[in-house]
Every structure is written in structure tokens, then in C-alpha cells.
FILUM-96365 format. One line per 4 residues: number of its first residue (from 1); their letters; for each residue x, y, z of C-alpha. Coordinates in steps of 0.1 Angstrom, whole numbers, always signed. Example, Ala and Ser with C-alpha at 12.3 -4.5 7.8 and 13.67 -1.06 7.14 Angstrom:
2
1	AS	+123:-45:+78 | +137:-11:+71
end
This chain:
349
1	MLTV	-568:-1329:-891 | -594:-1342:-916 | -598:-1378:-927 | -611:-1390:-961
5	SVKW	-613:-1422:-980 | -595:-1425:-1013 | -606:-1449:-1041 | -578:-1460:-1063
9	QKEL	-584:-1487:-1090 | -599:-1516:-1070 | -586:-1505:-1037 | -603:-1482:-1011
13	LKAV	-579:-1465:-987 | -598:-1455:-956 | -591:-1429:-930 | -564:-1410:-949
17	EIDT	-555:-1379:-930 | -553:-1345:-947 | -535:-1316:-931 | -552:-1285:-946
21	SQPP	-524:-1263:-934 | -500:-1280:-958 | -498:-1276:-996 | -516:-1302:-1018
25	YVFK	-482:-1317:-1027 | -478:-1331:-992 | -511:-1350:-995 | -500:-1364:-1028
29	CQLY	-468:-1376:-1012 | -489:-1394:-986 | -508:-1411:-1014 | -475:-1420:-1030
33	DLTG	-464:-1438:-999 | -497:-1458:-999 | -500:-1466:-1036 | -466:-1461:-1052
37	VPPE	-481:-1436:-1077 | -457:-1406:-1082 | -472:-1372:-1074 | -468:-1360:-1109
41	RQKI	-490:-1389:-1122 | -517:-1384:-1097 | -551:-1369:-1106 | -574:-1363:-1076
45	MVKG	-611:-1360:-1082 | -636:-1348:-1056 | -672:-1339:-1056 | -683:-1305:-1044
49	GLLK	-688:-1299:-1007 | -667:-1301:-975 | -639:-1326:-974 | -648:-1340:-941
53	GQKL	-656:-1377:-945 | -658:-1375:-982 | -646:-1401:-1007 | -619:-1390:-1031
57	MMMG	-610:-1407:-1063 | -574:-1409:-1075 | -563:-1419:-1110 | -527:-1429:-1120
61	TADE	-504:-1459:-1124 | -477:-1469:-1100 | -441:-1475:-1109 | -428:-1510:-1111
65	VVKA	-413:-1521:-1079 | -376:-1519:-1082 | -360:-1553:-1074 | -329:-1553:-1053
69	PEKG	-298:-1564:-1073 | -288:-1600:-1068 | -252:-1589:-1062 | -245:-1557:-1043
73	PVFM	-219:-1531:-1053 | -183:-1541:-1046 | -159:-1513:-1038 | -124:-1514:-1051
77	EDLP	-108:-1514:-1017 | -127:-1546:-1009 | -113:-1565:-1038 | -82:-1587:-1035
81	EEEQ	-50:-1567:-1042 | -44:-1587:-1075 | -78:-1576:-1088 | -72:-1540:-1076
85	VVSL	-40:-1539:-1097 | -60:-1551:-1128 | -87:-1525:-1121 | -62:-1497:-1117
89	GHSA	-43:-1507:-1148 | -8:-1501:-1134 | +14:-1515:-1107 | +25:-1500:-1074
93	GLFN	+50:-1472:-1066 | +82:-1475:-1047 | +91:-1458:-1014 | +121:-1435:-1015
97	LGNT	+145:-1449:-990 | +167:-1418:-990 | +177:-1403:-1023 | +169:-1435:-1041
101	CYMN	+147:-1420:-1068 | +175:-1429:-1093 | +170:-1466:-1084 | +132:-1464:-1082
105	STVQ	+128:-1449:-1117 | +153:-1475:-1131 | +133:-1504:-1116 | +99:-1490:-1129
109	CLHS	+112:-1487:-1164 | +127:-1522:-1165 | +97:-1536:-1148 | +76:-1526:-1179
113	VPEL	+96:-1551:-1201 | +75:-1583:-1203 | +104:-1603:-1218 | +127:-1594:-1188
117	KSSL	+100:-1603:-1163 | +94:-1637:-1181 | +131:-1645:-1179 | +133:-1636:-1143
121	VKYS	+103:-1657:-1134 | +122:-1687:-1148 | +153:-1678:-1128 | +156:-1699:-1096
125	HSGR	+178:-1700:-1065 | +195:-1730:-1079 | +201:-1714:-1113 | +235:-1700:-1105
129	NNDV	+267:-1715:-1119 | +304:-1707:-1113 | +303:-1679:-1139 | +282:-1657:-1116
133	DQTS	+292:-1646:-1082 | +269:-1650:-1052 | +260:-1613:-1049 | +250:-1610:-1085
137	HMLT	+229:-1641:-1081 | +211:-1627:-1050 | +206:-1593:-1067 | +189:-1611:-1096
141	IATR	+167:-1630:-1072 | +159:-1597:-1054 | +149:-1581:-1087 | +127:-1610:-1096
145	DLFG	+110:-1608:-1062 | +106:-1570:-1064 | +90:-1573:-1098 | +66:-1598:-1083
149	ELDK	+56:-1575:-1055 | +50:-1546:-1078 | +26:-1568:-1099 | +6:-1579:-1069
153	SVKP	+4:-1548:-1048 | -16:-1515:-1051 | +2:-1500:-1021 | +37:-1486:-1024
157	VAPM	+65:-1512:-1020 | +96:-1507:-999 | +125:-1522:-1020 | +148:-1527:-990
161	QFWT	+162:-1561:-999 | +169:-1550:-1035 | +186:-1518:-1023 | +207:-1536:-998
165	LLRK	+220:-1561:-1024 | +225:-1533:-1050 | +248:-1515:-1026 | +266:-1547:-1017
169	KYPQ	+273:-1555:-1054 | +281:-1519:-1063 | +294:-1500:-1032 | +293:-1466:-1050
173	FGQL	+256:-1465:-1045 | +261:-1466:-1007 | +281:-1434:-1005 | +272:-1412:-976
177	HNGV	+274:-1374:-971 | +269:-1361:-935 | +254:-1394:-926 | +228:-1393:-955
181	FMQQ	+229:-1415:-986 | +239:-1394:-1016 | +220:-1390:-1049 | +234:-1412:-1077
185	DAEE	+233:-1413:-1115 | +203:-1432:-1128 | +222:-1441:-1160 | +250:-1458:-1140
189	CWTQ	+224:-1477:-1120 | +206:-1487:-1152 | +238:-1499:-1168 | +251:-1519:-1138
193	LLYT	+218:-1536:-1131 | +213:-1546:-1167 | +248:-1560:-1168 | +242:-1581:-1137
197	LSQS	+209:-1594:-1150 | +223:-1602:-1184 | +251:-1622:-1169 | +229:-1641:-1145
201	LRSA	+202:-1649:-1171 | +227:-1659:-1197 | +244:-1683:-1172 | +210:-1698:-1164
205	GSRD	+205:-1707:-1201 | +179:-1681:-1209 | +175:-1678:-1247 | +155:-1646:-1246
209	LLFG	+170:-1617:-1265 | +169:-1588:-1241 | +179:-1553:-1250 | +197:-1565:-1281
213	AVLP	+194:-1556:-1317 | +188:-1580:-1345 | +202:-1562:-1375 | +189:-1571:-1410
217	SMIL	+211:-1588:-1435 | +225:-1563:-1460 | +230:-1573:-1496 | +242:-1547:-1520
221	RDEE	+231:-1549:-1556 | +238:-1529:-1587 | +211:-1515:-1611 | +208:-1548:-1628
225	GKKL	+202:-1566:-1596 | +236:-1582:-1593 | +252:-1585:-1559 | +280:-1561:-1550
229	GLKA	+308:-1567:-1526 | +321:-1541:-1502 | +353:-1536:-1522 | +368:-1501:-1526
233	NGKS	+367:-1503:-1564 | +330:-1510:-1564 | +333:-1539:-1589 | +305:-1564:-1589
237	SSSK	+309:-1598:-1574 | +287:-1628:-1573 | +305:-1645:-1544 | +284:-1652:-1513
241	DDDV	+314:-1641:-1492 | +308:-1605:-1503 | +273:-1604:-1487 | +273:-1585:-1455
245	KMID	+255:-1606:-1429 | +247:-1584:-1399 | +225:-1608:-1380 | +223:-1618:-1344
249	GEGS	+227:-1655:-1334 | +190:-1657:-1327 | +180:-1645:-1361 | +182:-1658:-1397
253	SNAS	+180:-1643:-1432 | +155:-1655:-1458 | +161:-1657:-1496 | +153:-1621:-1501
257	GEST	+177:-1609:-1475 | +150:-1598:-1450 | +156:-1602:-1413 | +135:-1628:-1394
261	VTTS	+136:-1639:-1358 | +127:-1674:-1348 | +107:-1676:-1316 | +107:-1704:-1291
265	QEGV	+89:-1712:-1259 | +106:-1728:-1229 | +136:-1738:-1251 | +115:-1757:-1276
269	PSDK	+123:-1746:-1312 | +94:-1732:-1331 | +87:-1727:-1368 | +68:-1695:-1361
273	ETRL	+88:-1664:-1372 | +84:-1627:-1368 | +98:-1600:-1390 | +112:-1567:-1378
277	TGIY	+95:-1537:-1393 | +122:-1511:-1386 | +97:-1491:-1365 | +102:-1486:-1328
281	DLVA	+77:-1474:-1302 | +86:-1453:-1272 | +76:-1473:-1241 | +94:-1457:-1212
285	VLTH	+112:-1425:-1203 | +135:-1418:-1173 | +136:-1381:-1167 | +158:-1359:-1145
289	KGRS	+152:-1325:-1129 | +183:-1307:-1115 | +216:-1292:-1122 | +237:-1324:-1124
293	ADSG	+232:-1361:-1127 | +242:-1367:-1091 | +216:-1343:-1077 | +180:-1333:-1084
297	HYVA	+152:-1358:-1089 | +145:-1388:-1112 | +111:-1399:-1124 | +99:-1428:-1146
301	WVKQ	+72:-1424:-1172 | +60:-1458:-1184 | +35:-1469:-1210 | +11:-1496:-1198
305	ESGK	-2:-1525:-1219 | -35:-1506:-1222 | -17:-1477:-1239 | -20:-1453:-1209
309	WIEF	+11:-1435:-1196 | +18:-1435:-1158 | +43:-1412:-1141 | +60:-1431:-1113
313	DDDN	+73:-1404:-1089 | +86:-1428:-1063 | +55:-1440:-1043 | +31:-1418:-1062
317	PIPQ	+18:-1432:-1096 | +1:-1405:-1116 | -18:-1411:-1149 | -5:-1388:-1177
321	REED	-16:-1379:-1213 | +5:-1391:-1242 | +9:-1356:-1255 | +26:-1346:-1222
325	IVKL	+53:-1372:-1228 | +67:-1354:-1258 | +72:-1323:-1237 | +98:-1339:-1215
329	SGGG	+126:-1319:-1230 | +138:-1300:-1200 | +140:-1262:-1197 | +142:-1244:-1164
333	DWHM	+134:-1269:-1137 | +112:-1291:-1158 | +117:-1328:-1165 | +143:-1337:-1191
337	AYIC	+144:-1370:-1209 | +175:-1388:-1197 | +170:-1424:-1208 | +144:-1434:-1235
341	MYKA	+134:-1470:-1240 | +120:-1482:-1273 | +104:-1515:-1284 | +107:-1528:-1319
345	RTVS	+75:-1535:-1338 | +74:-1570:-1354 | +49:-1587:-1376 | +42:-1625:-1376
349	M	+50:-1644:-1407
end
């Protein structure tokens, strides 16, 4: 083993060992450890003669010393669950408790409606009045709590309390066959659950318009712009009674007959209005695979606020492409769209 001295800039590196049995690159790596100059930047200069005891000269510039980051990397599993949900961009799945995919897919679709979640958050244990029975009240509370769990968890949620109260309110969902809970119709679960929630929220004084339609005012006019009534003979009439007003109690009609909806927050009237555009966007699809509604498998496909679609197959959320959603038309054993949920587009006035 030979030793040499290496002069680099203003430094003199003494007693640097050279193993002549190794390729020159190994020696350059030694110099890299001592100086920080990468091997590809090194230029070694040596005068003629034997290497023993000679002084070598090295030219080259070292890389800047990389500073350690002030804050180390944070892995997703180390984040609080609320932050993990935000990072993932979707909520948790639901465990199948025994042929409960019809219930899980219904819950996931309804959970995607922000207006419904907002109304449920305002619903309290003391919100029940005599118009709502105790079981309906408790089922509404269980729905509110289940939605809250889905928003805060990245791990699958077991909807045991919700399922127990759903079967108590609607015993048909508790039917057994050979000791096993039977598959049920998701459309029936959807209808019954929405009816219960609408009754409970209405009794609690919620003014939110959920799953309703605000139809525009219809005013018929002739070619000259005069108003027409809906009389069989088609004669013109200027009476206001002949105008067809198909408008919900929450809406109003302006002078041009266009539909508007007045928005309010926490029961306080607001002057801000939104206008319906007549355009609806698909936001959720509940699909079915199987030979009948009471068998097979149900899955929810839900559009997130980010615009991404997530397939909720019980406890397994799977990101999907939007072009795959339009293919949910059945055929063989493929998913067939069973319930489609749309949201109306509005513009602020």
C-alpha cells in the first residue's frame, strides 16, 4: 500500500493511501470523501517517477454541502385522521355486516350531498317533536353520527348502530334466510331512509330544500307577446290568474317569469338569490350486479368535490375515471346504473 500527499487548493492532504491493485476510480472516491469533489470533476496531476512518497496535485471544485431540511418528511399514516381524509380526497368505506351492500351504497350516495349533511349537523337530540316517532328520531341521529364518522376516518367504518335502528324502523330489512340476513332492494332502502330524514328535518324546522324541484314559472305568450291562458280555445287573456305558477314555496318569480331561489343562512332571510340554469350534473350512481334487485351486489360511485370519482365497494374505496362512469349500463354481469343522482346548476344573481 503506497502513501502520497495530495495538494488541493490551499490544503495539503498527507499520507493518503493508494491501493495499486484497485482501479483509479477507487482512489478518486477516497479523495471525494476527503474533499467533497465528485470523481468526474477531479483532475489528478503527477510528475514523472515512482508514486512512492510523491506529492500529487488535484484540481476541481466541491459540491455545496447539502443542508438538512428544517422539517423532515411526514408520512401520511403519521398524520391525524382528519388530515389523512383531506389528503386522500375521499371519505372512508363501510364494512359489510352481512348482505348490507344495499345499505352501504345508499349511505355513501346520500353522504355526498352537502345540504343534507348541513341539515343533519343542525339536528339535535332535543329536536324531536310529537310529529316524529322515537325510532325515526334515533335513526336520524344515527345517520348524522355515521356521516360524521365517515368524514373523520380513513379506515372503514362499521355502521352497526345505524343498521340496528334501520331494521327497528323498517323490519323488512331484518329478514333472515337460514339464519343469514337477506339481500334487500337498495331503492327501497333509499326511499324509506329519505322519507324518515325528510320527516325529522322538517319537524325540526329545517328550511333547506332537499331532493325537491323548484320549477320555473311558466307564462305563455302569443306571437305579439301577449299572455295566453291555458284555455282549450287558445284565446288570449291578460288576466294574471291565467299565468301558470309552478314554483316551490322556497322560490319566487321575477318580472320576466324566470325562476329564482332565495337563500338563507341559519334561518335568517337573505337578499342573495340564485337562478336555476336547467342544467343538471351527475354526482352519484348506485349500481347493481345480479339477476334481481333482492340478490347480487350493490356499489356506490360518488363524485367528490375535487371532481374525482370514487367507487365505494363496501369497505374498499377505489378511484375511477369519469369515462368509466358512463359505461355503467349493465350487460352480462357488469354494473348497471340503478339509481342516478343529479345536482342542479345555479348561478348567483
